[in-house]
C-alpha distance (Angstrom), angle and dihedral (degrees) to the residues before:
residue distance angle dihedral
M1 . . .
S2 3.81 . .
D3 3.81 127.4 .
E4 3.80 90.0 -101.9
E5 3.80 90.9 56.4
A6 3.81 96.1 47.9
P7 3.81 112.5 136.9
K8 3.79 118.5 -105.6
W9 3.81 112.3 -96.6
V10 3.81 111.0 -123.2
T11 3.80 125.4 -171.8
P12 3.80 126.2 -171.3
L13 3.83 91.5 -106.7
S14 3.78 93.9 49.4
S15 3.78 93.5 47.6
F16 3.82 98.5 44.0
K17 3.80 131.4 27.9
P18 3.81 120.1 179.3
G19 3.81 116.6 -137.4
D20 3.81 94.1 -104.2
W21 3.82 95.4 45.6
R22 3.82 116.1 129.6
T23 3.76 130.2 -176.7
P24 3.81 112.9 -97.9
T25 3.80 116.3 -96.2
L26 3.78 136.5 -177.7
K27 3.80 92.5 -130.7
D28 3.80 111.9 132.9
M29 3.77 117.0 -129.8
E30 3.79 121.1 -164.7
L31 3.77 111.9 -126.9
P32 3.82 123.6 -164.6
E33 3.80 91.9 -121.5
D34 3.83 89.9 55.7
R35 3.81 90.2 63.1
V36 3.82 94.7 61.5
N37 3.80 93.1 93.5
D38 3.83 96.0 44.4
E39 3.82 116.9 114.1
D40 3.80 92.0 -128.1
Y41 3.80 94.9 47.3
S42 3.79 110.9 133.4
L43 3.77 122.2 -136.7
V44 3.79 93.3 -112.6
F45 3.78 129.9 48.3
V46 3.80 114.1 -153.6
P47 3.81 120.2 -172.0
E48 3.83 115.5 -124.1
D49 3.82 96.0 -108.4
S50 3.82 92.5 49.3
W51 3.81 90.7 47.5
A52 3.82 90.7 52.9
K53 3.82 90.5 50.5
L54 3.82 90.9 49.2
I55 3.81 92.5 50.6
H56 3.81 90.8 48.1
W57 3.81 91.5 48.5
C58 3.83 92.1 48.6
S59 3.80 92.3 49.4
T60 3.82 94.4 49.2
T61 3.81 99.2 40.7
K62 3.80 116.1 100.9
Q63 3.78 115.2 -129.6
């Protein structure tokens, strides 16, 4: 087999891409577990949707 007839090189990523696949980047993303060692880290982590529900509940609850 000559160099011109060499088979095409196929890797798993070049042969299959799931629907949510994105090209790798060096962009930093803050994760909740990364904040644990921060000085201003609170004792409780509340996801955004739960926080919104809590605020709504507090504003509609009669005291």
